[in-house]
N, C-alpha and C positions, 0 to 999 in steps of 0.2 A: 795189834787187829780188836781188842777192844776198848782202845784207847781211841779207834774211830768209829766205832760202837760208843763207844760214851756218847764222843761226835754227834754223830748224827742222831743218836734218842734223844738226848736234853734239849733240840732246837725242834727237833721235826716235829711239822703240822699234826701228826702222828701218831703223839705223846699216848695219847688216852690210851689209846689200842693197843697200842707198843705194847703198855703198863698193863694193861689188862690180860695181853697172853703170859705175859715176863710170871703177871700177882699167879694168874693159874698154877704157872711152871711149876712154882715157891712153895703156894699149898701143898701142890699134890706130893711134892717131896716132906714137907713138916716145919721146909723153914720159914713160912708165917701162915698164920691161923687167918687175919678176915685183914678186911681195907684198912681202917685205925694203924695198922703195924706196919701194911704197905702202904697207907702213905706217911706217915714215919719214914720207912726208910725213904722216900722216896724226894724229901725236904732234905734228909741229911743228905741221899748222896747229890742229891742238885747246887746246897751249899758249896758242899765240899768243891767238885767237879771245876776246872778250869779250861780255856779252849788257848790251845797249843801259837795254830795257825789263823794271820789273817785271815784269812779266807772264813775260817768255819766263825772267827769272835765278831765280822760284820754279819753273815747269814745267819747263823743260830743265834747270838748270846741274846737279843734281843727275844727272842720266842720262849728260849730256857727261862729267861726273868719272868714272863708273863703265867707256862707252868707252875713258876714259884709262887709266882703268886695267889696263883688261884690255887694250889694247895692247902697253903699255907692257909686262905679263908674260909675253906673248906665251902666251897664252889661245888654243886651240884654235877657230875656226870655229863648232863646234857648241854650243858655252857661249854663244854669242849667239842662238845661237833662243830662250831660257829667257826 
């Protein structure tokens, strides 16, 4: 189940909104304190994540690369809405 969730989340067009909800959950439980910690966690996760199915590789990998590049560049949240 978690692998399927990770495959969907990493390359999903709604990555920012899903990530925001996850951040709130982690913050409530004291696992993250701020956006900088969240972004660092997301970068580590995206760098370590790999796809296993041909469909996921074809459909999700390009978006995952874009999300990772945006996080590393520190691009503003408003850019994610495009």
